[in-house]
C-alpha positions as CSV (number, residue, x, y, z in Angstrom):
1,M,0.0,0.0,0.0
2,K,1.4,3.4,-1.1
3,Q,1.4,6.1,1.5
4,I,0.1,9.6,0.6
5,P,2.4,12.4,1.8
6,L,0.6,14.5,4.4
7,R,1.9,17.9,3.4
8,P,0.2,18.2,0.0
9,V,-3.1,16.9,1.5
10,L,-3.0,19.6,4.2
11,I,-2.2,22.3,1.7
12,G,-5.1,21.2,-0.5
13,L,-7.5,21.2,2.5
14,I,-6.3,24.7,3.5
15,A,-6.9,26.0,0.0
16,L,-10.3,24.4,-0.2
17,V,-11.3,26.0,3.1
18,A,-10.0,29.4,1.9
19,I,-12.0,29.2,-1.3
20,I,-15.2,28.2,0.5
21,G,-14.6,31.1,3.0
22,A,-14.1,33.6,0.3
23,F,-17.2,32.5,-1.6
24,S,-19.2,32.6,1.6
25,F,-17.9,36.1,2.4
26,F,-18.7,37.6,-1.0
27,T,-22.1,36.0,-1.4
28,N,-23.1,36.7,2.2
29,G,-22.5,40.5,1.7
30,S,-25.1,40.7,-1.0
31,T,-27.5,38.6,1.0
32,N,-27.1,40.8,4.0
33,E,-27.6,43.9,1.9
34,K,-30.9,42.5,0.6
35,A,-32.0,41.6,4.1
36,Q,-31.2,45.1,5.3
37,K,-33.3,46.5,2.4
38,S,-36.3,44.4,3.1
39,K,-36.0,45.1,6.9
40,F,-36.8,48.8,6.3
41,A,-39.3,48.9,3.4
42,S,-41.4,46.5,1.5
43,S,-40.9,48.3,-1.8
44,A,-39.3,51.4,-3.2
45,I,-40.3,53.3,-6.4
46,D,-38.9,56.2,-8.4
47,G,-40.4,59.6,-7.7
48,P,-42.1,61.1,-4.7
49,C,-44.7,59.2,-2.7
50,V,-48.4,59.7,-3.4
51,G,-50.9,58.3,-1.0
52,S,-48.4,56.5,1.3
53,G,-44.8,56.2,2.0
54,V,-41.7,58.3,2.9
55,T,-40.1,60.3,0.2
56,L,-36.3,60.7,-0.1
57,T,-34.7,63.2,-2.3
58,V,-31.0,63.7,-2.9
59,D,-29.7,66.9,-4.4
60,F,-26.0,66.7,-5.5
61,G,-25.5,70.5,-5.7
62,K,-25.3,72.9,-8.6
63,S,-21.7,72.2,-9.7
64,S,-21.9,68.4,-9.6
65,G,-23.7,68.0,-12.9
66,I,-25.6,65.1,-11.3
67,E,-29.4,65.0,-11.6
68,S,-31.2,64.8,-8.2
69,V,-32.7,61.5,-7.2
70,T,-36.2,61.1,-5.7
71,K,-37.5,57.8,-4.3
72,C,-40.5,56.6,-2.4
73,A,-40.2,54.0,0.3
74,K,-43.6,52.3,0.9
75,D,-44.2,50.7,4.4
76,F,-40.9,52.2,5.7
77,T,-40.1,51.6,9.4
78,G,-36.4,52.5,9.8
79,S,-34.5,55.6,10.8
80,G,-33.6,58.5,8.5
81,W,-30.2,56.9,8.1
82,D,-31.8,53.7,6.9
83,L,-34.0,55.4,4.3
84,P,-31.4,55.6,1.6
85,T,-30.6,51.9,1.8
86,A,-34.3,51.1,1.7
87,T,-34.6,53.0,-1.6
88,G,-31.4,51.8,-3.2
89,V,-29.4,54.9,-2.6
90,K,-25.9,54.3,-1.2
91,V,-24.9,56.5,1.7
92,E,-21.4,56.3,3.3
93,G,-20.5,57.8,6.6
94,S,-17.1,59.1,7.6
95,K,-14.5,56.6,8.8
96,K,-14.7,58.0,12.3
97,Y,-18.5,58.5,12.4
98,P,-19.9,55.8,10.1
99,I,-23.6,56.7,10.8
100,G,-23.0,60.2,12.1
101,F,-22.0,62.2,9.1
102,A,-22.9,61.5,5.5
103,C,-19.7,61.8,3.5
104,R,-20.6,60.3,0.2
105,I,-24.0,59.5,-1.5
106,N,-24.0,57.4,-4.6
107,G,-20.2,57.9,-4.8
108,Y,-20.4,61.7,-4.6
109,P,-18.1,63.5,-3.9
110,A,-15.3,61.3,-5.2
111,E,-12.8,59.9,-2.8
112,E,-10.1,62.0,-4.4
113,V,-12.0,65.1,-3.5
114,Q,-13.3,64.2,0.0
115,S,-11.3,61.6,2.0
116,C,-14.1,61.1,4.7
117,G,-11.6,60.7,7.6
118,S,-13.2,62.1,10.7
119,K,-16.0,64.1,9.1
120,P,-16.5,66.0,5.8
121,T,-14.8,69.4,5.6
122,Y,-16.8,72.5,5.0
123,N,-14.4,73.9,2.5
124,L,-14.8,70.9,0.2
125,G,-18.6,70.7,0.6
126,Y,-20.8,68.6,2.9
127,W,-24.2,66.9,3.0
128,S,-27.0,68.6,4.9
129,Y,-30.0,66.6,6.1
130,F,-33.5,68.2,5.8
131,Q,-37.0,67.2,6.7
132,A,-40.6,68.2,5.9
133,N,-43.8,66.4,6.8
134,S,-47.3,66.2,5.4
135,L,-48.6,68.6,8.0
136,G,-46.3,71.4,6.9
137,P,-45.2,70.3,3.5
138,S,-44.1,73.6,2.0
139,T,-41.4,74.1,4.6
140,W,-38.1,72.2,4.5
141,R,-36.2,72.5,7.7
142,L,-32.6,71.6,8.5
143,S,-32.8,68.7,10.9
144,D,-31.6,69.5,14.4
145,V,-30.6,65.9,15.0
146,G,-28.8,63.3,12.9
147,A,-30.5,61.0,10.5
148,A,-29.8,58.0,12.7
149,E,-31.9,59.6,15.4
150,T,-35.0,60.3,13.3
151,K,-38.0,58.0,12.6
152,P,-39.7,59.2,9.4
153,E,-43.4,58.4,9.2
154,C,-45.8,58.0,6.3
155,G,-46.2,61.3,4.6
156,D,-42.8,62.6,5.6
157,F,-40.1,64.0,3.3
158,E,-36.4,63.5,3.8
159,A,-33.7,65.2,1.8
160,W,-29.9,65.2,1.6
161,V,-28.4,68.3,-0.1
162,F,-24.7,68.7,-1.0
163,V,-23.8,72.2,0.2
164,E,-20.9,74.0,-1.5
165,N,-19.1,77.1,-0.2
166,D,-21.1,76.8,3.0
167,D,-24.2,78.3,1.2
168,P,-26.8,79.2,3.9
169,N,-29.5,79.2,1.2
170,A,-29.0,75.6,0.1
171,L,-32.4,73.8,0.2
172,P,-33.9,70.7,-1.5
173,V,-35.1,71.4,-5.0
174,L,-38.1,69.1,-4.7
175,P,-41.1,70.8,-3.2
176,A,-42.7,68.6,-0.4
177,A,-46.4,68.0,-1.2
178,A,-49.2,67.3,1.2
179,F,-51.0,64.0,1.1
180,I,-53.0,62.0,3.6
181,C,-51.5,58.5,4.2
182,Q,-53.8,55.7,3.2
């Protein structure tokens, strides 16, 4: 009976475990992302909500050249920080404050422009978080708390606006409209 050397068998087993682990890691990430999305909203549609849902609008600023994004999250139950994920919008926090400061939304601004270390810098531009609700829809207000601390309800409007040159007049371009949730 011929004896099989132990070293090649061990190397083969280690390689197999590494491949299975890598496959599990990469496929589990997309599964977790889908689970997070379904945790916060049953469906998301393009455009503002009508009849029910929470509306999210993202305004990338005048000089970005990027068209604003507006989404409606039906049956939404998460925080203001969860709303972008629920609608398919990617928001990234800073390295130091991953859910405290929005640094990049849908890849804007680019990493070469804003490093997102501790928090976004005012001289390079920053994201401001606004709210309006169906009871006072014509008035956007700068939120006095972070998005992770809010719980938007049916009929509410949430907005992220990229502010350049510390412009005090930066407001969402989408007018918030009144509707009664059904």
